[in-house]
C-alpha positions as CSV (number, residue, x, y, z in Angstrom):
1,M,38.3,70.0,51.6
2,S,36.3,72.9,50.7
3,F,32.8,72.9,49.1
4,R,34.4,73.4,45.6
5,N,36.6,70.4,46.1
6,L,33.7,68.4,47.4
7,F,31.7,69.4,44.3
8,R,34.6,68.4,41.9
9,K,34.9,65.0,43.6
10,E,31.3,64.3,43.0
11,W,31.5,65.7,39.4
12,R,34.2,63.4,38.5
13,S,32.5,60.5,39.8
14,I,29.2,60.8,37.9
15,F,30.4,62.6,34.8
16,P,31.2,59.3,32.8
17,L,27.6,58.2,33.2
18,F,26.2,61.5,32.0
19,A,28.6,61.4,29.1
20,A,27.7,57.8,28.0
21,Y,24.1,59.0,28.1
22,S,24.7,61.9,26.0
23,A,26.2,59.6,23.3
24,L,23.2,57.3,23.5
25,V,20.8,60.3,23.0
26,V,22.6,61.4,19.8
27,L,22.6,57.8,18.6
28,L,18.9,57.6,19.2
29,Y,18.3,60.9,17.2
30,L,20.4,59.7,14.4
31,I,18.3,56.4,14.2
32,L,15.1,58.5,14.3
33,L,16.4,60.8,11.6
34,F,17.0,57.8,9.2
35,K,13.7,56.0,10.2
36,R,11.5,59.1,10.1
37,S,9.6,58.2,7.1
38,G,6.3,56.7,7.9
39,M,6.6,57.3,11.6
40,D,3.7,59.0,13.5
41,N,4.4,62.5,14.8
42,D,3.2,61.5,18.2
43,V,5.4,58.5,18.3
44,M,8.3,60.7,17.2
45,F,7.7,63.2,20.0
46,I,7.6,60.6,22.6
47,L,10.7,59.0,21.5
48,A,12.8,62.2,20.7
49,V,11.6,64.3,23.7
50,F,9.6,62.6,26.3
51,L,11.8,59.4,26.8
52,P,15.2,61.1,26.9
53,F,14.0,63.6,29.6
54,L,12.3,60.9,31.6
55,F,15.4,58.6,31.6
56,I,17.7,61.4,32.6
57,S,15.6,62.4,35.5
58,V,15.4,58.9,36.6
59,I,19.2,58.7,36.2
60,A,19.7,61.7,38.2
61,I,17.5,60.5,41.1
62,G,19.2,57.2,41.1
63,I,22.6,58.8,41.3
64,G,21.4,60.9,44.3
65,Y,20.7,57.6,46.0
66,Y,23.7,55.9,45.0
67,Q,26.0,58.7,46.1
68,L,24.9,58.2,49.7
69,H,24.9,54.5,49.5
70,T,28.5,54.4,48.3
71,E,29.7,56.7,51.0
72,W,28.1,54.5,53.7
73,R,29.1,51.2,52.2
74,T,32.8,52.2,51.8
75,N,32.7,54.1,55.2
76,S,34.2,57.2,53.4
77,I,31.4,59.1,55.0
78,Y,33.5,59.1,58.2
79,L,36.4,60.7,56.3
80,L,34.2,63.4,55.1
81,L,32.7,64.3,58.5
82,S,36.2,64.4,59.9
83,L,36.9,67.4,57.8
84,P,36.0,70.9,58.7
85,V,33.0,71.0,56.7
86,R,29.4,71.2,57.8
87,G,27.2,68.2,56.9
88,W,24.8,70.4,54.9
89,K,27.6,71.4,52.7
90,V,28.5,67.7,51.9
91,L,25.0,67.0,51.0
92,T,24.5,70.2,49.0
93,A,27.7,69.4,47.0
94,K,26.3,66.1,45.9
95,L,23.0,67.8,44.9
96,A,24.9,70.6,43.2
97,A,27.0,68.1,41.2
98,V,24.0,66.2,39.9
99,I,21.8,69.3,39.2
100,A,24.8,70.9,37.4
101,L,25.4,67.7,35.1
102,L,21.5,67.6,34.8
103,L,21.4,71.0,33.5
104,L,24.3,70.4,31.0
105,Q,22.6,67.1,29.9
106,L,19.3,68.9,29.2
107,V,21.0,71.6,27.1
108,W,22.7,68.7,25.3
109,I,19.5,67.0,24.6
110,G,17.8,70.1,23.4
111,A,20.8,71.1,21.2
112,S,21.1,67.7,19.7
113,F,17.4,67.5,19.1
114,A,17.2,70.9,17.4
115,L,20.3,70.3,15.1
116,I,19.4,66.7,14.2
117,L,15.7,66.4,14.2
118,L,14.0,69.7,14.6
119,R,15.6,71.4,11.6
120,V,14.1,68.5,9.6
121,H,10.8,68.3,11.1
122,W,10.1,71.8,12.1
123,D,6.7,72.0,10.4
124,E,5.5,68.9,12.1
125,F,6.7,70.0,15.7
126,S,5.4,73.6,15.1
127,G,2.0,72.4,14.0
128,N,2.7,73.3,10.3
129,G,3.7,76.8,11.2
130,E,0.6,77.5,13.5
131,L,3.1,77.8,16.6
132,S,5.5,80.8,16.5
133,L,9.1,80.6,17.7
134,T,8.2,82.8,20.7
135,T,5.5,80.5,21.9
136,L,7.7,77.4,21.6
137,L,10.5,79.2,23.6
138,N,8.0,80.1,26.3
139,V,6.8,76.6,26.7
140,A,10.4,75.1,26.5
141,F,11.8,77.7,29.2
142,N,8.8,77.2,31.6
143,S,8.9,73.5,31.2
144,F,12.7,73.5,31.7
145,W,12.7,75.2,35.2
146,M,9.7,73.3,36.4
147,Y,11.3,70.0,35.5
148,V,14.5,71.0,37.2
149,L,12.6,72.2,40.3
150,V,10.9,68.9,40.6
151,V,14.0,66.7,40.1
152,L,15.7,68.9,42.7
153,F,12.9,68.4,45.2
154,L,12.8,64.6,44.6
155,L,16.6,64.5,45.1
156,A,16.2,66.3,48.5
157,V,13.3,63.9,49.5
158,L,15.5,60.9,48.5
159,Q,18.4,62.1,50.7
160,F,15.9,62.7,53.7
161,A,14.6,59.2,53.1
162,Y,18.1,57.5,53.0
163,L,19.3,59.4,56.1
164,S,16.0,58.4,58.0
165,G,17.0,54.8,57.2
166,Q,20.4,55.3,58.8
167,L,18.7,56.4,62.1
168,V,17.6,52.7,62.7
169,A,19.6,49.5,63.2
170,K,17.0,47.2,61.4
171,F,14.5,47.4,58.6
172,K,16.5,50.2,57.0
173,W,14.9,49.7,53.5
174,L,11.3,49.7,55.1
175,V,12.3,53.0,56.8
176,V,13.6,54.5,53.7
177,M,10.5,53.7,51.5
178,G,8.3,54.8,54.4
179,A,10.1,58.1,54.7
180,F,10.0,58.7,51.1
181,V,6.4,57.9,50.6
182,G,5.4,59.7,53.7
183,A,7.3,62.9,52.8
184,L,5.7,63.0,49.4
185,W,2.3,62.4,51.1
186,L,2.8,65.2,53.5
187,V,3.9,67.7,50.9
188,M,0.9,66.9,48.8
189,R,-1.4,67.5,51.8
190,I,0.0,70.7,53.1
191,S,0.7,72.4,49.6
192,P,-2.8,73.5,48.8
193,P,-3.5,75.4,52.0
194,L,0.0,76.9,52.1
195,S,-0.1,77.6,48.4
196,G,-3.4,79.7,49.1
197,L,-1.3,82.0,51.4
198,L,0.8,82.9,48.3
199,S,-2.2,83.8,46.2
200,W,-0.8,87.4,46.0
201,T,2.3,86.1,43.9
202,P,2.3,86.8,40.1
203,E,0.9,84.2,37.7
204,I,3.1,82.5,35.1
205,L,2.1,82.8,31.5
206,Y,2.5,79.3,29.9
207,G,2.0,79.4,26.1
208,G,1.5,82.2,23.7
209,K,-1.1,84.0,21.5
210,D,-1.3,81.3,19.0
211,T,-2.1,78.6,21.7
212,D,-4.4,78.2,24.5
213,V,-2.7,80.3,27.0
214,M,-2.6,79.1,30.6
215,Y,-2.0,81.3,33.6
216,L,-0.4,79.2,36.3
217,H,-0.4,80.2,40.0
218,S,3.2,80.7,41.1
219,G,2.5,79.9,44.7
220,P,2.8,76.0,44.5
221,F,6.3,76.5,42.8
222,I,7.6,79.0,45.3
223,L,6.3,76.6,48.1
224,L,8.0,73.7,46.5
225,L,11.3,75.7,46.3
226,L,10.9,76.7,50.0
227,L,10.2,73.1,51.0
228,T,13.3,72.0,49.2
229,I,15.6,74.4,51.0
230,G,13.9,73.2,54.2
231,L,14.5,69.6,53.4
232,I,18.2,70.3,52.6
233,A,18.7,72.1,55.9
234,L,17.0,69.2,57.7
235,N,19.0,66.7,55.9
236,G,22.2,68.4,56.9
237,Y,21.0,68.3,60.6
238,I,20.2,64.7,60.4
239,F,23.7,64.0,58.7
240,E,25.5,65.7,61.4
241,K,23.8,64.2,64.3
242,E,23.7,60.6,62.8
243,V,27.3,60.3,61.8
244,E,29.8,60.6,64.9
245,V,33.5,60.6,64.0
């Protein structure tokens, strides 16, 4: 079974959940469209933008855990490891399927929001014309890739925590929780000094000329990407050493 087949397997197993969520998002936007009169703009923003993005990230992270849990519960993990495919490829295929569907879901949410609500409430969301389209696109694009990077990192940490739990015979849940919290704590501790070593990297322009422009140091994001790649490699090593066929 190649990486592509593994990816398709994971895609088919989790696609229905994302499809159902897409339908719920459209239903939410239709309800907000007909109930928009008298609704505060901040409340509208929370319901239409913040909550859909928050819930889909929680769903994606939950699926990341459920994928591994199902493989172990059904013992199908032994079948996967009997195939001529490295362990890191198995885990990466799971991550890739979740992230690919997450990207499609984010595009769907953005398109649904623009077609159903934004065209009606453009003045409210753009500050009565004070924000230009260029500024909104800049904020949306930078928020998009930062969001995806954080979710990918959390998925890698979750895989690490789950695999750590499989290294012990008892108290698996305690080990999983400890590994998850410990990994996050360690990353927060080492990020500031390591990010300082990347002070030479270019800054990220967040905003536009018609807003308060923020220049974000790209070092922490580069470091987060490198840590994510390192975690994926470590997870592959643990995966191969833990599971013996």
